[in-house]
C-alpha positions, 0 to 999 in steps of 0.5 A, spaced: 469 508 434 473 514 434 477 514 441 481 519 445 487 515 445 489 507 443 495 504 446 498 500 441 504 496 440 505 493 447 504 486 451 498 488 455 496 484 461 489 482 460 485 478 466 486 471 461 493 473 461 498 478 456 497 479 449 499 483 443 493 488 442 491 495 441 487 498 447 482 503 445 480 510 450 474 514 450 471 518 456 477 516 461 474 508 459 477 502 456 472 502 449 475 497 446 481 492 445 482 488 440 488 487 433 489 494 429 484 498 432 487 504 427 490 511 429 485 515 429 486 520 436 492 520 440 496 514 439 500 512 445 506 508 443 507 502 447 513 498 443 517 493 447 513 495 453 509 492 457 502 495 459 499 493 466 493 495 470 496 501 474 498 499 480 492 500 487 497 501 493 492 498 498 496 501 504 498 508 503 499 513 509 498 521 507 499 526 514 494 532 512 491 534 516 497 535 520 493 538 526 499 542 527 503 536 529 505 533 523 504 539 518 511 538 515 509 530 513 508 528 507 501 531 504 496 530 498 501 534 492 507 530 493 504 523 495 500 523 489 505 525 485 510 520 487 504 515 487 504 517 479 511 517 478 511 510 481 506 507 477 500 507 483 494 510 479 489 509 486 491 508 493 487 506 499 489 511 504 489 509 511 485 513 517 493 515 520 497 518 521 493 524 520 490 529 525 485 528 527 485 521 525 479 519 521 474 516 525 467 519 524 464 524 519 467 530 522 474 528 520 473 524 515 470 531 511 476 535 514 481 530 510 477 530 504 477 538 505 485 538 506 486 534 500 481 536 494 484 539 488 491 536 490 491 529 487 494 527 481 491 519 482 485 516 485 484 516 493 480 511 497 478 512 504 479 508 511 476 509 516 479 508 523 476 502 528 479 505 535 476 504 543 472 511 542 469 510 536 464 505 537 458 509 539 456 511 532 462 513 528 463 506 525 456 507 522 458 515 520 464 512 516 460 507 512 455 513 510 461 517 507 463 511 503 470 508 506 472 502 503 474 499 508 476 499 516 483 499 520 485 497 527 492 496 531 492 490 536 499 493 537 501 499 540 500 505 536 498 513 536 500 518 540 496 520 547 498 527 548 495 529 541 488 530 541 485 526 536 490 521 534 489 514 532 489 509 538 489 501 538 484 496 540 483 492 546 480 486 545 473 488 547 473 493 542 476 489 537 470 485 539 464 490 538 468 493 532 468 487 528 460 486 530 459 493 527 463 492 521 460 485 519 453 489 518 456 494 514 459 488 509 466 491 509 473 489 510 477 491 516 484 491 516 488 489 522 496 491 524 496 484 527 502 485 533 502 483 540 502 489 544 504 488 551 509 482 549 513 486 543 512 493 548 516 489 554 521 487 550 522 493 547 523 497 553 528 492 556 532 492 550 532 500 550 534 499 558 539 495 556 543 499 552 540 496 546 540 501 539 541 497 533 536 495 528 538 488 529 536 488 536 529 492 535 528 487 530 529 481 535 524 485 540 519 483 535 519 476 534 516 472 529 510 469 534 509 476 536 505 476 529 503 470 529 499 470 536 494 475 534 492 473 527 490 466 531 485 471 536 483 475 529 481 468 526 477 466 533 474 473 532 472 473 525 468 467 526 465 469 532 463 475 529 463 474 521 467 480 519 471 480 513 478 480 515 485 482 512 491 482 515 496 488 514 504 487 511 505 480 514 513 479 515 512 472 516 510 465 512 507 463 518 502 468 519 500 466 511 499 460 513 495 461 518 491 465 513 491 460 509 488 454 513 483 459 515 480 460 509 480 453 508 476 453 514 470 458 511 473 464 514 473 470 509 480 473 510 486 475 506 494 478 507 498 483 504 505 483 504 510 489 502 515 490 497 521 491 503 519 485 506 521 481 500 526 486 498 531 488 504 533 483 510 535 484 517 542 482 515 544 489 512 539 494 516 544 496 521 548 499 514 542 503 511 540 506 518 533 508 521 530 510 514 529 503 514 525 502 521 519 499 520 512 495 524 513 489 524 520 489 522 524 486 517 525 480 518 532 475 516 535 473 509 533 466 511 526 468 511 525 471 504 524 465 500 518 463 504 515 469 503 516 469 496 514 462 495 507 464 498 507 471 494 508 466 487 503 461 489 497 466 491 497 465 499 499 473 499 493 477 496 497 483 494 503 487 495 503 493 497 507 499 499 505 501 507 507 508 505 508 511 511 513 517 512 515 522 517 520 528 517 527 527 516 529 529 524 525 523 526 530 519 523 536 522 525 538 518 530 544 511 532 538 509 537 533 504 532 528 504 538 527 511 538 526 512 531 520 513 527 518 506 524 515 507 517 518 507 510 517 511 504 516 506 498 510 508 494 515 510 488 519 504 488 513 499 488 513 498 481 519 498 478 523 494 483 518 489 485 517 488 477 524 487 477 524 482 483 518 478 481 518 478 474 524 478 471 529 475 477 524 469 478 519 469 472 513 470 476 507 471 471 505 477 468 498 475 469 500 474 477 504 481 477 497 484 475 493 481 480 498 483 486 499 490 485 491 491 482 486 485 480 486 482 487 486 489 491 480 491 487 476 484 488 477 484 495 475 491 497 470 491 491 473 497 488 468 496 481 471 500 476 478 499 477 483 493 477 484 490 471 484 492 462 477 490 461 471 494 457 468 499 461 473 499 466 477 506 468 483 507 463 488 506 469 495 503 466 502 503 469 506 502 462 513 499 465 520 498 461 523 491 462 530 490 462 532 497 463 536 499 469 537 504 473 539 508 479 534 511 485 537 518 486 535 523 491 533 528 486 529 523 483 524 523 489 517 527 489 516 526 496 515 532 501 521 529 505 527 526 500 529 520 505 527 513 503 531 506 504 530 505 496 536 510 495 542 508 491 539 502 489 539 499 482 533 497 479 531 492 472 525 496 470 522 502 470 516 505 470 515 508 462 508 511 463 502 512 468 496 514 465 490 515 470 482 515 466 485 515 459 491 522 461 498 521 462 499 523 469 507 521 469 512 519 462 520 518 462 520 524 457 516 529 461 516 527 468 510 528 473 504 532 470 501 538 474 494 536 472 491 534 479 485 530 475 485 525 481 479 524 485 476 522 492 472 515 490 
């Protein structure tokens, strides 16, 4: 067979484990995997490099359209360029913070119209579950092809903005889960107890607390654990498939594992920032590292890593949630926007911390950033290096220390807690359906071959 491209000389992460093989690419698909596939076509030399499935980031916020309120936040052009540079070939876009939020067919169409022609990588869409779309909105989104749904049981959204997202009450969650169960799709939930965290935050603020450490203390671990217990009960009652977003505590992960053993169709994720940063350093970094759930104590990280390594956590994501710099420019953590810009730093940092520092098997690494995501959300053409799948790869240069500088960022707003940190690996090349969209030599390509899928 004559290939369009061949990846040669690399250590390739296959479903059964890593192997030194060639990968032949034809018409954007993986056409053949084997030894000595020849040198016809474009040869991509991966000598001394790791060839992994491209990352599928299952938790990303793009704020386009901005609806006149958030027009200067992250857009599709910059957000997907940053993805390409970070080794992310596809991501799942949350139904907020764009205005209007993606809660029905009309808002879905506005979102797609805003992004058409701007995508460097592929984008899968979430639909929202909110109290005001229970009368047909869930079905409209299913008809449009959303791959999953998202709900908040913690407080979210700005009620002064028409069309902004909104958290669910117990009835809306129950009724929405019944409707989503009929679609067969997964409902991802932000699990924090709204009434307790809101009140603790209000008390701390009134008492003059300003620090990030105080912010963390206002959202204690049990406020993650309690709603997960409630969600599991609702899942048993409704049969809805569930995924718990961005877990920051081992106790929540253990609840998910226990529910799986009881037959509940539930999984969970954590984020790179929960595995890397810790509470004791947050105030030195500043509000750029504020997020919700909060980054917890350093003493809790070993328990998180243990559960990532042994498979209790299904995927590691960015929860890329940028804003404009002014919303982080405050000395009061309780007033700062909660969200981290991280999609460009997922692969290199996680590969360094997991594989190089903690000896994570390469297959486990690929499962956590790609394979498990594709399996959980039924992304048929993605997630693994197998014949017939899309030719999506991140090629990693191991043992290659580098420091992230502001000029390296592709984000619209050049802020990130990962700045000025050294990582021991680099993304050498990102390939989407056989086309190079980023390389160390050439930078981010200006071609826009990404698609809404």
